[in-house]
N, C-alpha and C positions, 0 to 999 in steps of 0.2 A: 963450323959452317957459317957463312955470312948471312945477314938478313936477306939480301937479294936472292941467294941460293935457296934459302928456306922458303921465301915467298914464292919462288918459281916452282919448287917442289909441291907446295900446297896447291898452287894454281893447277898444276898438271893432275894432282890427285883429285881436285875438285872436278875437273873435266871428266876424269874416269868415272867418278861417282855419278855425275849427271848422266853420262852415257848408259851406265848400268841401270840406274833408276828409270831412265826413259824406256829402256828395253823392258824392264819389269812392268812399267806402267802400261805399255802397249800390249804386253803379254797378258796382263791381268784383264785388260779391257776385252781382249779376244776370248779369253777363257771364262771370264765372269768371276773367277776367284783365284787367289794365289795358290801355287803349289807349296808344299812344306819347304822346299829349297828356296823358292822365291821369297817366302815369308821370312825365313831365317836371314837371308842376305839383306833384305830391307831393314830388319831390326838391327843387324850389325852395322850397316852403313848409315843409319839415321843420325847417330851422334857425330860421325865424321862429316856428314853433309852440313850439320849445324856449324861445326868449326870452320868448314870451308866458306860458308855464307858470311860468317863474322869476319874472317880474314879478307874475304872479297870486298866487304863494305869498307874495311880499313884501307885496303889498297886503293879503292876507288876514291876515298876521301883524300888520301895522300897524293894521288895523281891529279885530282882536281884543285888541290890547295893553291898552286901558283896562279891558276886562272881566277880563282875567287879573290886572291890577294890583289891581283892586278885590277879586278873590277872595283874592289873597295878603294884602292888608291886613286883610280880614275874618278870615282864618285866623290871622293874627298876633294880632288882638284876642281871638279865642277862646282862643289859647294863653296870652296874658297873663292872661285871666280865670281860666283853669285854674290857673295858677301862684299867683295870689292866693288862690284857694280852698284849694289844697294847703298854702300857707304858713299859712293860718288853722287848718286841721286839725292841722298839725304843732305849732303854738303851743298849741292846746287839748290835744293829746296830752301835750306836755311839761309843761303846767300840771297836768294830772290825775296824771301820773306823779310829779311833785314832791310834790303834795299827798298822794298815797298813801304815799310814802316817809315824809313827816313824821308822818302819822297812824299808820303802822305803828310808827315809833319811839316815839311817844307811847303806843300801846297796849302795846308791850313793856315800857316803863317802868312804866306803870300796873299791869300784870299782875305784874311782878316785885316790886312793893311792896304787893300786895293784902292781905297779912297784917299789914302795918304801918300803912298809911294808907288812908283812903277818899277818892277824888278824883273830881272832876266835870270833864269836858272842856268847853272853851268856845272860841269863836272871837273874835278881835279884830274889832270892828265899828266902832270909832271911835277917832280920835286927832287931837289938835290939832297943826297945823303949827307954831303958835307955842310949843308946849310939848311937843315931840316926845318928849323924855326925861323928861317929868313924869308923865303918866298915860295909861291906855288905857281904853276901854270894851269890855266883853265881853258876849256875847249870852246869858248865864245870870244868874238872879237868885234871889230868895227862893223862887220856885216850884220851883227845883232844889236847895233846901237851902242856898244860899249866904248867908252873913252877913258883917257887917263884921268886920275884923281876922282874916280867914282868909288864910293864906299862898297865894301863887300861884307856880307853878313851870313849867318845861318840862323835858324829859329832860336838857337841858344844865345847868340849875341854877336859882337863885332869880331870880324876876321882881319880886315886890313883895307888897303886901297889899291886901285889899279895904277901901275907905274909905267907900263908899256903895252901897246896894242898892235896886233897884226889883223889881217882880215878875219881870221877864224880862231885866233888865240889871244890871250892876254896874260900878263904877269901881274901877280898880286903881292905887294909887300905886306907881310904879316905884322900885327901889332907887337909880336914878340921879338922882332928884329930891332937892334939898337938904333938903326937909322929912322925908325918910326917915331912919330910924336903925335898924340891925339889930345885935343882939348877936352877935358872931362870935368864932371862935378861929382861930389859926394851926394848921393840922392837924398840922404836924411838931412844933412846940414847945409847943403848947397855950396859947400866949400869948393873953390876951383883948383885946378891943378893940371899938370901935363902927364899923360901916361906914355911911358917909354919902354922899349924892349930892353932886355938885359943881355949883355955880352956873355957868350959861353953856351948859348942854346938852352937856357933854362926854361921851365914851363911857367914861369911867373913873369909879371911885368911890374914896373915901379911907377907910382904916381908921385911926381915931385912938385916942389914949389907950392905946397899946401900951406896957407897961413897958419902960424903956430897956434893962434887962438881958436882955430876951427879944425883942429886935428881930428881925423876920423877914428872910430872905434872898430875893434875887430867885428867882422860880420856886416859892416856897412856896405851898401851896394854902390858901385861906381857906374855912371852912365855918361855918354857923350854930352858935351855942353852945347854943341851946335855952333860954336864960334868958328868963323871961317866958312868956306864954301864946299868942304869935302864931306864931312860927316854930319848927317842930320841929327838934331837934338833928340836925346832920350834913348839912344841905342844902348842896351846893356853891355857892360864890359867885363865886370867881375866883382869879387867881394874882397874886402880888406882882411888880410891875414895878420899883419902886425905893422906898427908904425915906429919910426926913428926920427931923431933930429938930424937935419942936414948939416954938413960940415960948417956952413956959414953961420949956423945957429939962428938964422932968421926964419927958416921954413921947416916944415915937417915933410917926411917922405913915408909913403905907405907901400908895403908889399901887397900886390894884388894877384889873386888867383883868377885867371880868366874863366868865363862861363863856357867858352868854346874849348873843346878838346882838340888841340892842334896836332895831336898824334894821329887822329882818326878823321881828318878832313877828306871827304869824298865828294860831296856836293855842296855848292854855295849859291848865294843869290847876290847879284850885282844890282845896286840901287841906281836905276837909270835916271829917275827924276823924283823929286820930293815935293809934296804939297801939304805943308804943315797945317794949313787951314782947312784941309779937306774933311776933317771929322770934328 
């Protein structure tokens, strides 16, 4: 006999037992006490009633299992959706917090130099994947007072110079581009040289034409010299990593690690005007 047939038989037996016991119950209530026959029947059927109750509970559990399984599955989906939403909110919060930290650093830097230079804040809105260390596009232009050959910086140091301007955008040539050349000094020895970008999109720049008798040492700081009209004097550029003799043998060349992380440029400051005697 299959489980289904056995279950059906027990179910019918249970109904019969319940009917008989119900009859006995009402009969007992009417009479006040059981007759010998009623008492015997109740004693005989009591174990059967227990079996029927247990089987009934099992059948009830089996019948309700799919519904409970569906409810658990739906609850899990709801929890997974809540996790996704919370992760999104956490990501947004971390992004806002990081942006606020950068903007505060930029504001503090800008405020600290307010009596020396006038600067305009801008966001990086464009960059070529094929020329990542060549140039960037910012969201400020002539309408904000920006012109070509203005220096661009961050609180960390020198970024580059403006090379073209539209009303609301400007292109900035980075110091890591081989076309860039910046007059600089070794801060410790005051040795002059030219900082140039390196072909191949490397994260370092070279300072060339350093007098051999004033060769910098590892760790020396490089700053802008202020020679010319583009870059104000004293803007931090980077630190010396190593030095080599140039092919001509007359000068030294230094490998410089920039202070600015050019992989993570998001906000910059354009120096609109400088007043070296302001402080």
